[in-house]
PyMOL CGO cylinders between C-alpha atoms (Angstrom):
from pymol import cmd
from pymol.cgo import CYLINDER

trace = [
    CYLINDER, 188.01, 113.42, 192.38, 186.25, 114.04, 189.07, 0.3, 1, 1, 1, 1, 1, 1,
    CYLINDER, 186.25, 114.04, 189.07, 187.17, 112.05, 185.97, 0.3, 1, 1, 1, 1, 1, 1,
    CYLINDER, 187.17, 112.05, 185.97, 186.93, 113.79, 182.61, 0.3, 1, 1, 1, 1, 1, 1,
    CYLINDER, 186.93, 113.79, 182.61, 186.19, 111.77, 179.52, 0.3, 1, 1, 1, 1, 1, 1,
    CYLINDER, 186.19, 111.77, 179.52, 188.94, 112.73, 177.00, 0.3, 1, 1, 1, 1, 1, 1,
    CYLINDER, 188.94, 112.73, 177.00, 186.57, 112.00, 174.12, 0.3, 1, 1, 1, 1, 1, 1,
    CYLINDER, 186.57, 112.00, 174.12, 184.20, 114.79, 175.16, 0.3, 1, 1, 1, 1, 1, 1,
    CYLINDER, 184.20, 114.79, 175.16, 186.89, 117.40, 175.78, 0.3, 1, 1, 1, 1, 1, 1,
    CYLINDER, 186.89, 117.40, 175.78, 189.46, 118.82, 173.43, 0.3, 1, 1, 1, 1, 1, 1,
    CYLINDER, 189.46, 118.82, 173.43, 188.31, 117.73, 169.97, 0.3, 1, 1, 1, 1, 1, 1,
    CYLINDER, 188.31, 117.73, 169.97, 187.32, 114.14, 170.77, 0.3, 1, 1, 1, 1, 1, 1,
    CYLINDER, 187.32, 114.14, 170.77, 190.86, 112.86, 171.27, 0.3, 1, 1, 1, 1, 1, 1,
    CYLINDER, 190.86, 112.86, 171.27, 193.95, 114.81, 170.29, 0.3, 1, 1, 1, 1, 1, 1,
    CYLINDER, 193.95, 114.81, 170.29, 195.52, 113.36, 167.17, 0.3, 1, 1, 1, 1, 1, 1,
    CYLINDER, 195.52, 113.36, 167.17, 192.89, 110.63, 166.85, 0.3, 1, 1, 1, 1, 1, 1,
    CYLINDER, 192.89, 110.63, 166.85, 192.85, 109.45, 163.20, 0.3, 1, 1, 1, 1, 1, 1,
    CYLINDER, 192.85, 109.45, 163.20, 189.12, 108.78, 163.56, 0.3, 1, 1, 1, 1, 1, 1,
    CYLINDER, 189.12, 108.78, 163.56, 188.56, 112.49, 162.94, 0.3, 1, 1, 1, 1, 1, 1,
    CYLINDER, 188.56, 112.49, 162.94, 190.74, 112.66, 159.83, 0.3, 1, 1, 1, 1, 1, 1,
    CYLINDER, 190.74, 112.66, 159.83, 188.68, 113.59, 156.75, 0.3, 1, 1, 1, 1, 1, 1,
    CYLINDER, 188.68, 113.59, 156.75, 185.72, 114.66, 158.89, 0.3, 1, 1, 1, 1, 1, 1,
    CYLINDER, 185.72, 114.66, 158.89, 183.66, 117.10, 156.80, 0.3, 1, 1, 1, 1, 1, 1,
    CYLINDER, 183.66, 117.10, 156.80, 180.94, 118.09, 159.27, 0.3, 1, 1, 1, 1, 1, 1,
    CYLINDER, 180.94, 118.09, 159.27, 179.75, 117.18, 162.75, 0.3, 1, 1, 1, 1, 1, 1,
    CYLINDER, 179.75, 117.18, 162.75, 176.53, 118.16, 164.50, 0.3, 1, 1, 1, 1, 1, 1,
    CYLINDER, 176.53, 118.16, 164.50, 176.48, 117.68, 168.28, 0.3, 1, 1, 1, 1, 1, 1,
    CYLINDER, 176.48, 117.68, 168.28, 172.93, 119.14, 168.41, 0.3, 1, 1, 1, 1, 1, 1,
    CYLINDER, 172.93, 119.14, 168.41, 173.76, 120.51, 171.85, 0.3, 1, 1, 1, 1, 1, 1,
    CYLINDER, 173.76, 120.51, 171.85, 171.46, 123.52, 171.65, 0.3, 1, 1, 1, 1, 1, 1,
    CYLINDER, 171.46, 123.52, 171.65, 172.90, 124.46, 168.26, 0.3, 1, 1, 1, 1, 1, 1,
    CYLINDER, 172.90, 124.46, 168.26, 172.33, 123.34, 164.66, 0.3, 1, 1, 1, 1, 1, 1,
    CYLINDER, 172.33, 123.34, 164.66, 175.82, 124.45, 163.70, 0.3, 1, 1, 1, 1, 1, 1,
    CYLINDER, 175.82, 124.45, 163.70, 178.67, 122.30, 162.45, 0.3, 1, 1, 1, 1, 1, 1,
    CYLINDER, 178.67, 122.30, 162.45, 181.30, 121.77, 165.17, 0.3, 1, 1, 1, 1, 1, 1,
    CYLINDER, 181.30, 121.77, 165.17, 183.93, 122.35, 162.45, 0.3, 1, 1, 1, 1, 1, 1,
    CYLINDER, 183.93, 122.35, 162.45, 182.24, 125.66, 161.57, 0.3, 1, 1, 1, 1, 1, 1,
    CYLINDER, 182.24, 125.66, 161.57, 181.95, 124.88, 157.85, 0.3, 1, 1, 1, 1, 1, 1,
    CYLINDER, 181.95, 124.88, 157.85, 178.41, 123.68, 157.07, 0.3, 1, 1, 1, 1, 1, 1,
    CYLINDER, 178.41, 123.68, 157.07, 176.12, 125.25, 159.64, 0.3, 1, 1, 1, 1, 1, 1,
    CYLINDER, 176.12, 125.25, 159.64, 172.50, 124.13, 159.78, 0.3, 1, 1, 1, 1, 1, 1,
    CYLINDER, 172.50, 124.13, 159.78, 169.16, 125.85, 160.36, 0.3, 1, 1, 1, 1, 1, 1,
    CYLINDER, 169.16, 125.85, 160.36, 166.31, 124.50, 162.47, 0.3, 1, 1, 1, 1, 1, 1,
    CYLINDER, 166.31, 124.50, 162.47, 163.25, 124.56, 160.22, 0.3, 1, 1, 1, 1, 1, 1,
    CYLINDER, 163.25, 124.56, 160.22, 159.49, 124.46, 160.93, 0.3, 1, 1, 1, 1, 1, 1,
    CYLINDER, 159.49, 124.46, 160.93, 159.84, 124.09, 164.67, 0.3, 1, 1, 1, 1, 1, 1,
    CYLINDER, 159.84, 124.09, 164.67, 162.61, 121.51, 164.96, 0.3, 1, 1, 1, 1, 1, 1,
    CYLINDER, 162.61, 121.51, 164.96, 164.04, 121.68, 168.48, 0.3, 1, 1, 1, 1, 1, 1,
    CYLINDER, 164.04, 121.68, 168.48, 166.15, 119.71, 170.97, 0.3, 1, 1, 1, 1, 1, 1,
    CYLINDER, 166.15, 119.71, 170.97, 165.53, 116.73, 173.21, 0.3, 1, 1, 1, 1, 1, 1,
    CYLINDER, 165.53, 116.73, 173.21, 167.56, 114.18, 175.16, 0.3, 1, 1, 1, 1, 1, 1,
    CYLINDER, 167.56, 114.18, 175.16, 170.24, 112.61, 172.99, 0.3, 1, 1, 1, 1, 1, 1,
    CYLINDER, 170.24, 112.61, 172.99, 172.91, 109.99, 173.56, 0.3, 1, 1, 1, 1, 1, 1,
    CYLINDER, 172.91, 109.99, 173.56, 175.32, 112.74, 174.71, 0.3, 1, 1, 1, 1, 1, 1,
    CYLINDER, 175.32, 112.74, 174.71, 173.58, 115.81, 176.12, 0.3, 1, 1, 1, 1, 1, 1,
    CYLINDER, 173.58, 115.81, 176.12, 170.98, 117.02, 173.59, 0.3, 1, 1, 1, 1, 1, 1,
    CYLINDER, 170.98, 117.02, 173.59, 169.90, 115.83, 170.16, 0.3, 1, 1, 1, 1, 1, 1,
    CYLINDER, 169.90, 115.83, 170.16, 167.75, 117.21, 167.36, 0.3, 1, 1, 1, 1, 1, 1,
    CYLINDER, 167.75, 117.21, 167.36, 164.08, 116.54, 168.18, 0.3, 1, 1, 1, 1, 1, 1,
    CYLINDER, 164.08, 116.54, 168.18, 161.56, 116.18, 165.33, 0.3, 1, 1, 1, 1, 1, 1,
    CYLINDER, 161.56, 116.18, 165.33, 157.77, 115.80, 165.53, 0.3, 1, 1, 1, 1, 1, 1,
    CYLINDER, 157.77, 115.80, 165.53, 157.29, 113.88, 162.27, 0.3, 1, 1, 1, 1, 1, 1,
    CYLINDER, 157.29, 113.88, 162.27, 155.02, 116.57, 160.81, 0.3, 1, 1, 1, 1, 1, 1,
    CYLINDER, 155.02, 116.57, 160.81, 157.21, 118.97, 158.84, 0.3, 1, 1, 1, 1, 1, 1,
    CYLINDER, 157.21, 118.97, 158.84, 160.30, 119.94, 160.85, 0.3, 1, 1, 1, 1, 1, 1,
    CYLINDER, 160.30, 119.94, 160.85, 163.91, 119.24, 159.96, 0.3, 1, 1, 1, 1, 1, 1,
    CYLINDER, 163.91, 119.24, 159.96, 167.45, 120.65, 159.87, 0.3, 1, 1, 1, 1, 1, 1,
    CYLINDER, 167.45, 120.65, 159.87, 168.49, 122.38, 156.63, 0.3, 1, 1, 1, 1, 1, 1,
    CYLINDER, 168.49, 122.38, 156.63, 172.23, 122.39, 155.87, 0.3, 1, 1, 1, 1, 1, 1,
    CYLINDER, 172.23, 122.39, 155.87, 171.89, 123.98, 152.44, 0.3, 1, 1, 1, 1, 1, 1,
    CYLINDER, 171.89, 123.98, 152.44, 173.33, 122.82, 149.13, 0.3, 1, 1, 1, 1, 1, 1,
    CYLINDER, 173.33, 122.82, 149.13, 176.39, 121.22, 150.72, 0.3, 1, 1, 1, 1, 1, 1,
    CYLINDER, 176.39, 121.22, 150.72, 177.89, 117.79, 151.43, 0.3, 1, 1, 1, 1, 1, 1,
    CYLINDER, 177.89, 117.79, 151.43, 177.90, 116.74, 147.78, 0.3, 1, 1, 1, 1, 1, 1,
    CYLINDER, 177.90, 116.74, 147.78, 179.20, 113.32, 146.75, 0.3, 1, 1, 1, 1, 1, 1,
    CYLINDER, 179.20, 113.32, 146.75, 179.33, 112.22, 143.10, 0.3, 1, 1, 1, 1, 1, 1,
    CYLINDER, 179.33, 112.22, 143.10, 179.59, 108.52, 143.93, 0.3, 1, 1, 1, 1, 1, 1,
    CYLINDER, 179.59, 108.52, 143.93, 183.17, 108.17, 142.70, 0.3, 1, 1, 1, 1, 1, 1,
    CYLINDER, 183.17, 108.17, 142.70, 184.79, 108.80, 146.09, 0.3, 1, 1, 1, 1, 1, 1,
    CYLINDER, 184.79, 108.80, 146.09, 184.26, 107.26, 149.54, 0.3, 1, 1, 1, 1, 1, 1,
    CYLINDER, 184.26, 107.26, 149.54, 182.10, 108.72, 152.28, 0.3, 1, 1, 1, 1, 1, 1,
    CYLINDER, 182.10, 108.72, 152.28, 180.61, 107.81, 155.66, 0.3, 1, 1, 1, 1, 1, 1,
    CYLINDER, 180.61, 107.81, 155.66, 177.70, 108.97, 157.81, 0.3, 1, 1, 1, 1, 1, 1,
    CYLINDER, 177.70, 108.97, 157.81, 177.29, 108.29, 161.52, 0.3, 1, 1, 1, 1, 1, 1,
    CYLINDER, 177.29, 108.29, 161.52, 174.46, 109.22, 163.88, 0.3, 1, 1, 1, 1, 1, 1,
    CYLINDER, 174.46, 109.22, 163.88, 172.42, 108.11, 166.85, 0.3, 1, 1, 1, 1, 1, 1,
    CYLINDER, 172.42, 108.11, 166.85, 168.67, 107.90, 166.35, 0.3, 1, 1, 1, 1, 1, 1,
    CYLINDER, 168.67, 107.90, 166.35, 165.62, 107.19, 168.47, 0.3, 1, 1, 1, 1, 1, 1,
    CYLINDER, 165.62, 107.19, 168.47, 162.76, 106.82, 165.99, 0.3, 1, 1, 1, 1, 1, 1,
    CYLINDER, 162.76, 106.82, 165.99, 159.14, 106.93, 167.11, 0.3, 1, 1, 1, 1, 1, 1,
    CYLINDER, 159.14, 106.93, 167.11, 157.85, 105.75, 163.73, 0.3, 1, 1, 1, 1, 1, 1,
    CYLINDER, 157.85, 105.75, 163.73, 158.93, 103.65, 160.79, 0.3, 1, 1, 1, 1, 1, 1,
    CYLINDER, 158.93, 103.65, 160.79, 158.65, 104.90, 157.19, 0.3, 1, 1, 1, 1, 1, 1,
    CYLINDER, 158.65, 104.90, 157.19, 160.77, 107.93, 157.93, 0.3, 1, 1, 1, 1, 1, 1,
    CYLINDER, 160.77, 107.93, 157.93, 163.84, 109.76, 156.62, 0.3, 1, 1, 1, 1, 1, 1,
    CYLINDER, 163.84, 109.76, 156.62, 167.11, 110.13, 158.53, 0.3, 1, 1, 1, 1, 1, 1,
    CYLINDER, 167.11, 110.13, 158.53, 169.01, 112.25, 155.99, 0.3, 1, 1, 1, 1, 1, 1,
    CYLINDER, 169.01, 112.25, 155.99, 168.36, 113.28, 152.43, 0.3, 1, 1, 1, 1, 1, 1,
    CYLINDER, 168.36, 113.28, 152.43, 169.88, 115.09, 149.45, 0.3, 1, 1, 1, 1, 1, 1,
    CYLINDER, 169.88, 115.09, 149.45, 167.39, 114.18, 146.74, 0.3, 1, 1, 1, 1, 1, 1,
    CYLINDER, 167.39, 114.18, 146.74, 166.15, 116.77, 144.27, 0.3, 1, 1, 1, 1, 1, 1,
    CYLINDER, 166.15, 116.77, 144.27, 162.40, 117.03, 144.68, 0.3, 1, 1, 1, 1, 1, 1,
    CYLINDER, 162.40, 117.03, 144.68, 161.36, 116.74, 141.03, 0.3, 1, 1, 1, 1, 1, 1,
    CYLINDER, 161.36, 116.74, 141.03, 162.36, 115.33, 137.65, 0.3, 1, 1, 1, 1, 1, 1,
    CYLINDER, 162.36, 115.33, 137.65, 164.51, 112.19, 137.83, 0.3, 1, 1, 1, 1, 1, 1,
    CYLINDER, 164.51, 112.19, 137.83, 165.28, 112.70, 141.55, 0.3, 1, 1, 1, 1, 1, 1,
    CYLINDER, 165.28, 112.70, 141.55, 169.11, 112.63, 141.57, 0.3, 1, 1, 1, 1, 1, 1,
    CYLINDER, 169.11, 112.63, 141.57, 170.71, 112.45, 144.99, 0.3, 1, 1, 1, 1, 1, 1,
    CYLINDER, 170.71, 112.45, 144.99, 171.12, 110.21, 147.99, 0.3, 1, 1, 1, 1, 1, 1,
    CYLINDER, 171.12, 110.21, 147.99, 169.20, 109.40, 151.16, 0.3, 1, 1, 1, 1, 1, 1,
    CYLINDER, 169.20, 109.40, 151.16, 168.99, 107.03, 154.12, 0.3, 1, 1, 1, 1, 1, 1,
    CYLINDER, 168.99, 107.03, 154.12, 165.48, 106.10, 155.22, 0.3, 1, 1, 1, 1, 1, 1,
    CYLINDER, 165.48, 106.10, 155.22, 163.65, 103.66, 157.45, 0.3, 1, 1, 1, 1, 1, 1,
    CYLINDER, 163.65, 103.66, 157.45, 161.01, 101.56, 155.70, 0.3, 1, 1, 1, 1, 1, 1,
    CYLINDER, 161.01, 101.56, 155.70, 157.66, 100.52, 157.21, 0.3, 1, 1, 1, 1, 1, 1,
    CYLINDER, 157.66, 100.52, 157.21, 159.26, 97.19, 158.12, 0.3, 1, 1, 1, 1, 1, 1,
    CYLINDER, 159.26, 97.19, 158.12, 162.01, 98.95, 160.08, 0.3, 1, 1, 1, 1, 1, 1,
    CYLINDER, 162.01, 98.95, 160.08, 164.60, 98.08, 157.43, 0.3, 1, 1, 1, 1, 1, 1,
    CYLINDER, 164.60, 98.08, 157.43, 167.15, 100.78, 156.55, 0.3, 1, 1, 1, 1, 1, 1,
    CYLINDER, 167.15, 100.78, 156.55, 167.21, 101.74, 152.87, 0.3, 1, 1, 1, 1, 1, 1,
    CYLINDER, 167.21, 101.74, 152.87, 170.04, 103.70, 151.22, 0.3, 1, 1, 1, 1, 1, 1,
    CYLINDER, 170.04, 103.70, 151.22, 169.68, 105.23, 147.72, 0.3, 1, 1, 1, 1, 1, 1,
    CYLINDER, 169.68, 105.23, 147.72, 172.49, 106.78, 145.64, 0.3, 1, 1, 1, 1, 1, 1,
    CYLINDER, 172.49, 106.78, 145.64, 171.16, 107.62, 142.20, 0.3, 1, 1, 1, 1, 1, 1,
    CYLINDER, 171.16, 107.62, 142.20, 171.40, 109.76, 139.12, 0.3, 1, 1, 1, 1, 1, 1,
    CYLINDER, 171.40, 109.76, 139.12, 167.77, 109.00, 138.33, 0.3, 1, 1, 1, 1, 1, 1,
    CYLINDER, 167.77, 109.00, 138.33, 165.03, 106.97, 139.96, 0.3, 1, 1, 1, 1, 1, 1,
    CYLINDER, 165.03, 106.97, 139.96, 164.50, 104.46, 137.14, 0.3, 1, 1, 1, 1, 1, 1,
    CYLINDER, 164.50, 104.46, 137.14, 168.04, 103.62, 135.99, 0.3, 1, 1, 1, 1, 1, 1,
    CYLINDER, 168.04, 103.62, 135.99, 171.60, 104.48, 137.07, 0.3, 1, 1, 1, 1, 1, 1,
    CYLINDER, 171.60, 104.48, 137.07, 170.98, 103.87, 140.75, 0.3, 1, 1, 1, 1, 1, 1,
    CYLINDER, 170.98, 103.87, 140.75, 172.31, 102.01, 143.76, 0.3, 1, 1, 1, 1, 1, 1,
    CYLINDER, 172.31, 102.01, 143.76, 169.81, 100.80, 146.38, 0.3, 1, 1, 1, 1, 1, 1,
    CYLINDER, 169.81, 100.80, 146.38, 170.90, 98.85, 149.44, 0.3, 1, 1, 1, 1, 1, 1,
    CYLINDER, 170.90, 98.85, 149.44, 168.77, 97.57, 152.34, 0.3, 1, 1, 1, 1, 1, 1,
    CYLINDER, 168.77, 97.57, 152.34, 169.79, 96.40, 155.78, 0.3, 1, 1, 1, 1, 1, 1,
    CYLINDER, 169.79, 96.40, 155.78, 168.50, 93.01, 156.90, 0.3, 1, 1, 1, 1, 1, 1,
    CYLINDER, 168.50, 93.01, 156.90, 168.08, 94.02, 160.54, 0.3, 1, 1, 1, 1, 1, 1,
    CYLINDER, 168.08, 94.02, 160.54, 165.01, 96.10, 161.36, 0.3, 1, 1, 1, 1, 1, 1,
    CYLINDER, 165.01, 96.10, 161.36, 165.34, 99.20, 163.53, 0.3, 1, 1, 1, 1, 1, 1,
    CYLINDER, 165.34, 99.20, 163.53, 163.35, 99.08, 166.77, 0.3, 1, 1, 1, 1, 1, 1,
    CYLINDER, 163.35, 99.08, 166.77, 162.55, 101.83, 169.27, 0.3, 1, 1, 1, 1, 1, 1,
    CYLINDER, 162.55, 101.83, 169.27, 165.25, 103.17, 171.57, 0.3, 1, 1, 1, 1, 1, 1,
    CYLINDER, 165.25, 103.17, 171.57, 168.59, 104.81, 170.85, 0.3, 1, 1, 1, 1, 1, 1,
    CYLINDER, 168.59, 104.81, 170.85, 170.42, 103.13, 167.98, 0.3, 1, 1, 1, 1, 1, 1,
    CYLINDER, 170.42, 103.13, 167.98, 173.82, 103.93, 166.48, 0.3, 1, 1, 1, 1, 1, 1,
    CYLINDER, 173.82, 103.93, 166.48, 173.69, 103.91, 162.67, 0.3, 1, 1, 1, 1, 1, 1,
    CYLINDER, 173.69, 103.91, 162.67, 176.75, 104.12, 160.42, 0.3, 1, 1, 1, 1, 1, 1,
    CYLINDER, 176.75, 104.12, 160.42, 176.70, 104.01, 156.62, 0.3, 1, 1, 1, 1, 1, 1,
    CYLINDER, 176.70, 104.01, 156.62, 180.00, 103.69, 154.75, 0.3, 1, 1, 1, 1, 1, 1,
    CYLINDER, 180.00, 103.69, 154.75, 180.80, 103.59, 151.04, 0.3, 1, 1, 1, 1, 1, 1,
    CYLINDER, 180.80, 103.59, 151.04, 184.11, 102.83, 149.32, 0.3, 1, 1, 1, 1, 1, 1,
    CYLINDER, 184.11, 102.83, 149.32, 183.63, 104.98, 146.18, 0.3, 1, 1, 1, 1, 1, 1,
    CYLINDER, 183.63, 104.98, 146.18, 183.66, 101.99, 143.81, 0.3, 1, 1, 1, 1, 1, 1,
    CYLINDER, 183.66, 101.99, 143.81, 180.22, 102.76, 142.19, 0.3, 1, 1, 1, 1, 1, 1,
    CYLINDER, 180.22, 102.76, 142.19, 179.34, 99.19, 143.19, 0.3, 1, 1, 1, 1, 1, 1,
    CYLINDER, 179.34, 99.19, 143.19, 176.59, 98.54, 145.77, 0.3, 1, 1, 1, 1, 1, 1,
    CYLINDER, 176.59, 98.54, 145.77, 178.83, 95.89, 147.31, 0.3, 1, 1, 1, 1, 1, 1,
    CYLINDER, 178.83, 95.89, 147.31, 180.97, 98.79, 148.51, 0.3, 1, 1, 1, 1, 1, 1,
    CYLINDER, 180.97, 98.79, 148.51, 178.23, 99.92, 150.92, 0.3, 1, 1, 1, 1, 1, 1,
    CYLINDER, 178.23, 99.92, 150.92, 178.29, 98.82, 154.57, 0.3, 1, 1, 1, 1, 1, 1,
    CYLINDER, 178.29, 98.82, 154.57, 175.62, 99.45, 157.20, 0.3, 1, 1, 1, 1, 1, 1,
    CYLINDER, 175.62, 99.45, 157.20, 176.47, 99.16, 160.90, 0.3, 1, 1, 1, 1, 1, 1,
    CYLINDER, 176.47, 99.16, 160.90, 173.83, 99.02, 163.62, 0.3, 1, 1, 1, 1, 1, 1,
    CYLINDER, 173.83, 99.02, 163.62, 175.06, 99.48, 167.20, 0.3, 1, 1, 1, 1, 1, 1,
    CYLINDER, 175.06, 99.48, 167.20, 178.62, 98.87, 166.08, 0.3, 1, 1, 1, 1, 1, 1,
    CYLINDER, 178.62, 98.87, 166.08, 177.90, 95.63, 164.23, 0.3, 1, 1, 1, 1, 1, 1,
    CYLINDER, 177.90, 95.63, 164.23, 178.18, 95.28, 160.45, 0.3, 1, 1, 1, 1, 1, 1,
    CYLINDER, 178.18, 95.28, 160.45, 174.78, 94.21, 159.12, 0.3, 1, 1, 1, 1, 1, 1,
    CYLINDER, 174.78, 94.21, 159.12, 174.27, 91.89, 156.16, 0.3, 1, 1, 1, 1, 1, 1,
    CYLINDER, 174.27, 91.89, 156.16, 173.11, 94.06, 153.26, 0.3, 1, 1, 1, 1, 1, 1,
    CYLINDER, 173.11, 94.06, 153.26, 170.57, 93.23, 150.58, 0.3, 1, 1, 1, 1, 1, 1,
    CYLINDER, 170.57, 93.23, 150.58, 171.27, 94.79, 147.17, 0.3, 1, 1, 1, 1, 1, 1,
    CYLINDER, 171.27, 94.79, 147.17, 168.06, 95.99, 145.51, 0.3, 1, 1, 1, 1, 1, 1,
    CYLINDER, 168.06, 95.99, 145.51, 169.67, 97.77, 142.55, 0.3, 1, 1, 1, 1, 1, 1,
    CYLINDER, 169.67, 97.77, 142.55, 173.28, 97.99, 141.32, 0.3, 1, 1, 1, 1, 1, 1,
    CYLINDER, 173.28, 97.99, 141.32, 173.27, 100.04, 138.11, 0.3, 1, 1, 1, 1, 1, 1,
    CYLINDER, 173.27, 100.04, 138.11, 174.92, 103.24, 139.41, 0.3, 1, 1, 1, 1, 1, 1,
    CYLINDER, 174.92, 103.24, 139.41, 177.68, 104.56, 137.17, 0.3, 1, 1, 1, 1, 1, 1,
    CYLINDER, 177.68, 104.56, 137.17, 178.97, 107.53, 139.16, 0.3, 1, 1, 1, 1, 1, 1,
    CYLINDER, 178.97, 107.53, 139.16, 179.00, 111.21, 138.32, 0.3, 1, 1, 1, 1, 1, 1,
    CYLINDER, 179.00, 111.21, 138.32, 176.02, 112.29, 140.44, 0.3, 1, 1, 1, 1, 1, 1,
    CYLINDER, 176.02, 112.29, 140.44, 175.22, 116.00, 140.55, 0.3, 1, 1, 1, 1, 1, 1,
    CYLINDER, 175.22, 116.00, 140.55, 172.40, 117.60, 142.52, 0.3, 1, 1, 1, 1, 1, 1,
    CYLINDER, 172.40, 117.60, 142.52, 171.57, 121.11, 143.68, 0.3, 1, 1, 1, 1, 1, 1,
    CYLINDER, 171.57, 121.11, 143.68, 169.26, 119.91, 146.46, 0.3, 1, 1, 1, 1, 1, 1,
    CYLINDER, 169.26, 119.91, 146.46, 169.84, 120.95, 150.07, 0.3, 1, 1, 1, 1, 1, 1,
    CYLINDER, 169.84, 120.95, 150.07, 171.22, 118.40, 152.50, 0.3, 1, 1, 1, 1, 1, 1,
    CYLINDER, 171.22, 118.40, 152.50, 168.69, 117.88, 155.26, 0.3, 1, 1, 1, 1, 1, 1,
    CYLINDER, 168.69, 117.88, 155.26, 168.34, 115.85, 158.43, 0.3, 1, 1, 1, 1, 1, 1,
    CYLINDER, 168.34, 115.85, 158.43, 164.80, 114.56, 158.91, 0.3, 1, 1, 1, 1, 1, 1,
    CYLINDER, 164.80, 114.56, 158.91, 163.23, 115.88, 155.69, 0.3, 1, 1, 1, 1, 1, 1,
    CYLINDER, 163.23, 115.88, 155.69, 161.97, 113.43, 153.02, 0.3, 1, 1, 1, 1, 1, 1,
    CYLINDER, 161.97, 113.43, 153.02, 162.00, 116.18, 150.32, 0.3, 1, 1, 1, 1, 1, 1,
    CYLINDER, 162.00, 116.18, 150.32, 159.22, 114.23, 148.57, 0.3, 1, 1, 1, 1, 1, 1,
    CYLINDER, 159.22, 114.23, 148.57, 156.25, 112.89, 150.53, 0.3, 1, 1, 1, 1, 1, 1,
    CYLINDER, 156.25, 112.89, 150.53, 155.36, 113.27, 154.19, 0.3, 1, 1, 1, 1, 1, 1,
    CYLINDER, 155.36, 113.27, 154.19, 157.72, 110.83, 155.93, 0.3, 1, 1, 1, 1, 1, 1,
    CYLINDER, 157.72, 110.83, 155.93, 159.47, 113.36, 158.13, 0.3, 1, 1, 1, 1, 1, 1,
    CYLINDER, 159.47, 113.36, 158.13, 161.59, 111.99, 160.95, 0.3, 1, 1, 1, 1, 1, 1,
    CYLINDER, 161.59, 111.99, 160.95, 159.76, 111.52, 164.25, 0.3, 1, 1, 1, 1, 1, 1,
    CYLINDER, 159.76, 111.52, 164.25, 162.13, 111.30, 167.21, 0.3, 1, 1, 1, 1, 1, 1,
    CYLINDER, 162.13, 111.30, 167.21, 165.73, 112.17, 168.05, 0.3, 1, 1, 1, 1, 1, 1,
    CYLINDER, 165.73, 112.17, 168.05, 168.84, 112.42, 165.84, 0.3, 1, 1, 1, 1, 1, 1,
    CYLINDER, 168.84, 112.42, 165.84, 172.13, 113.09, 167.63, 0.3, 1, 1, 1, 1, 1, 1,
    CYLINDER, 172.13, 113.09, 167.63, 175.91, 113.15, 167.04, 0.3, 1, 1, 1, 1, 1, 1,
    CYLINDER, 175.91, 113.15, 167.04, 175.59, 113.39, 163.26, 0.3, 1, 1, 1, 1, 1, 1,
    CYLINDER, 175.59, 113.39, 163.26, 178.95, 113.11, 161.48, 0.3, 1, 1, 1, 1, 1, 1,
    CYLINDER, 178.95, 113.11, 161.48, 179.97, 113.13, 157.80, 0.3, 1, 1, 1, 1, 1, 1,
    CYLINDER, 179.97, 113.13, 157.80, 183.36, 111.97, 156.48, 0.3, 1, 1, 1, 1, 1, 1,
    CYLINDER, 183.36, 111.97, 156.48, 184.85, 111.87, 152.98, 0.3, 1, 1, 1, 1, 1, 1,
    CYLINDER, 184.85, 111.87, 152.98, 186.46, 108.52, 153.76, 0.3, 1, 1, 1, 1, 1, 1,
    CYLINDER, 186.46, 108.52, 153.76, 185.23, 105.00, 154.39, 0.3, 1, 1, 1, 1, 1, 1,
    CYLINDER, 185.23, 105.00, 154.39, 185.27, 104.47, 158.14, 0.3, 1, 1, 1, 1, 1, 1,
    CYLINDER, 185.27, 104.47, 158.14, 186.85, 101.20, 159.20, 0.3, 1, 1, 1, 1, 1, 1,
    CYLINDER, 186.85, 101.20, 159.20, 185.14, 98.64, 161.41, 0.3, 1, 1, 1, 1, 1, 1,
    CYLINDER, 185.14, 98.64, 161.41, 187.43, 99.62, 164.30, 0.3, 1, 1, 1, 1, 1, 1,
    CYLINDER, 187.43, 99.62, 164.30, 186.53, 103.30, 163.86, 0.3, 1, 1, 1, 1, 1, 1,
    CYLINDER, 186.53, 103.30, 163.86, 182.83, 102.40, 163.94, 0.3, 1, 1, 1, 1, 1, 1,
    CYLINDER, 182.83, 102.40, 163.94, 183.45, 100.45, 167.15, 0.3, 1, 1, 1, 1, 1, 1,
    CYLINDER, 183.45, 100.45, 167.15, 185.19, 103.52, 168.58, 0.3, 1, 1, 1, 1, 1, 1,
    CYLINDER, 185.19, 103.52, 168.58, 182.24, 105.75, 167.66, 0.3, 1, 1, 1, 1, 1, 1,
    CYLINDER, 182.24, 105.75, 167.66, 179.78, 103.32, 169.23, 0.3, 1, 1, 1, 1, 1, 1,
    CYLINDER, 179.78, 103.32, 169.23, 181.91, 103.37, 172.39, 0.3, 1, 1, 1, 1, 1, 1,
    CYLINDER, 181.91, 103.37, 172.39, 180.15, 100.42, 174.04, 0.3, 1, 1, 1, 1, 1, 1,
    CYLINDER, 180.15, 100.42, 174.04, 176.81, 102.17, 173.63, 0.3, 1, 1, 1, 1, 1, 1,
    CYLINDER, 176.81, 102.17, 173.63, 177.89, 105.42, 175.29, 0.3, 1, 1, 1, 1, 1, 1,
    CYLINDER, 177.89, 105.42, 175.29, 178.59, 107.34, 172.08, 0.3, 1, 1, 1, 1, 1, 1,
    CYLINDER, 178.59, 107.34, 172.08, 181.56, 109.48, 171.14, 0.3, 1, 1, 1, 1, 1, 1,
    CYLINDER, 181.56, 109.48, 171.14, 181.48, 113.21, 170.47, 0.3, 1, 1, 1, 1, 1, 1,
    CYLINDER, 181.48, 113.21, 170.47, 183.68, 115.48, 168.41, 0.3, 1, 1, 1, 1, 1, 1,
    CYLINDER, 183.68, 115.48, 168.41, 183.91, 118.92, 170.04, 0.3, 1, 1, 1, 1, 1, 1,
]
cmd.load_cgo(trace, "trace")
């Protein structure tokens, strides 16, 4: 007798509130397209697929490849949002996702890994003032890791939470002068630093974006005891 995981078949789980307010989801199972069919991506500069947490994941060489989702997934900082993904990074000082403009005062947002392995999230109208910068305190090590970033829409850095492998990490607030009202015409990308050469090196899989703040129990559900959870 074969057992079928209900979370892999039939839209994750029928009627599951976890998927409410889901904007986009990338299974990376031999396609860069959004499982919801709204914000399809494009493999760029040789990005391909490798072994992910569930089937395949996006595979990046750290040189210049990434996934381009176009000028989409905009957040002005006045409303909540969440990002979830599995990563296996071969190098620190790298970019997981990014929507920074590449010149001027660099408005936008991004989640990166610093040379120390610390996660750094920026949400900013410009790179000198009017910005929110939050660091994790736990450093990312090699191997598959589940990363979730949530934000409550308060324009306060205390409204940011970072979860690593289902556990809420203690955050360190670097800057808390963001006032809301962010606009940017930059493309949303997975693995592209926009500025500099810190392209992602490794695997990114099961990439989801919500316009709500995921709860701790929803993050636990996504982590699924380390097995991952897929929307299909």
